[in-house]
Each structure stands twice: as structure tokens, then as C-alpha cells.
C-alpha positions in Angstrom: 18.9 -30.9 92.0 17.9 -32.1 88.5 19.8 -34.5 86.3 21.9 -32.9 83.5 20.0 -32.3 80.3 21.1 -34.6 77.5 19.9 -34.9 73.9 17.6 -37.8 73.3 19.1 -40.3 70.8 16.3 -41.8 68.6 16.3 -44.0 65.5 12.9 -42.6 64.7 12.9 -39.7 62.3 12.2 -36.3 63.9 9.1 -36.0 61.6 7.7 -39.3 63.0 8.6 -38.2 66.5 7.0 -34.7 66.0 3.7 -36.4 64.9 3.6 -38.4 68.1 4.3 -35.5 70.5 1.5 -33.3 71.8 1.5 -30.2 69.7 0.6 -27.9 72.6 3.7 -29.1 74.5 6.4 -29.5 71.8 7.3 -27.6 68.6 9.6 -28.2 65.8 11.9 -25.1 65.4 14.6 -26.4 63.2 15.4 -29.4 60.9 17.4 -30.9 63.8 15.4 -29.7 66.9 12.0 -30.2 68.6 11.7 -28.3 71.8 9.6 -28.8 74.9 7.8 -25.5 75.1 7.6 -25.4 78.9 11.4 -25.7 79.2 12.2 -22.5 77.2 14.0 -20.0 79.4 14.6 -17.2 76.9 13.9 -16.3 73.3 15.6 -14.0 70.8 14.6 -13.4 67.2 16.4 -16.5 65.9 17.2 -18.6 69.0 15.7 -20.3 71.9 17.4 -20.8 75.2 16.8 -23.9 77.3 18.9 -23.7 80.4 22.5 -23.2 79.2 21.7 -24.6 75.6 21.0 -22.3 72.7 18.9 -23.7 69.9 18.6 -22.1 66.5 15.1 -21.3 65.0 15.3 -22.0 61.3 13.7 -19.7 58.7 11.4 -22.6 57.8 10.0 -22.7 61.3 10.2 -19.1 62.5 6.7 -18.0 61.4 5.0 -20.8 63.3 7.2 -20.1 66.3 6.4 -16.4 66.2 2.7 -17.3 66.1 3.1 -19.5 69.2 5.0 -16.6 70.9 2.2 -14.1 70.2 -0.3 -16.4 71.9 2.1 -17.3 74.8 3.4 -13.8 75.5 
């Protein structure tokens, strides 16, 4: 039984956080979201599902995410 998933509140900017996180485990997919790649349970063209949470993939990040998916799939 795992703890409920909650957003992480940080005073650090997402850009600074993104630079500290290992790129092979995390990816920026939206201005407001960085996701843990091993937690993704489903993907559609413009969204990522992590458990019961749906996260949008923005136009700015969808090419990089598509590239990741082509290697992953």
C-alpha cells in the first residue's frame, strides 16, 4: 500500500530543479510539469497518465517527449 501521490511544493524554479534532476529519469513535459519517467502508466498524443493523474504535454515539449517515446517503446 503506497502513500497517496501529492505534488511537490518547491520554492526553486522548475528550470533549476530540472537541471538538478537526472535527465534519464525525469523530463520536462510542460511549463508547469516535470515527470518521473518510470511512473508513467499511459500516454496519449498530448497527455501523460501517472496513476489517476493526467498531465498535459505542451507543444513546446512534445517533440522531445516523442523522441523519448521512440527510444523507450
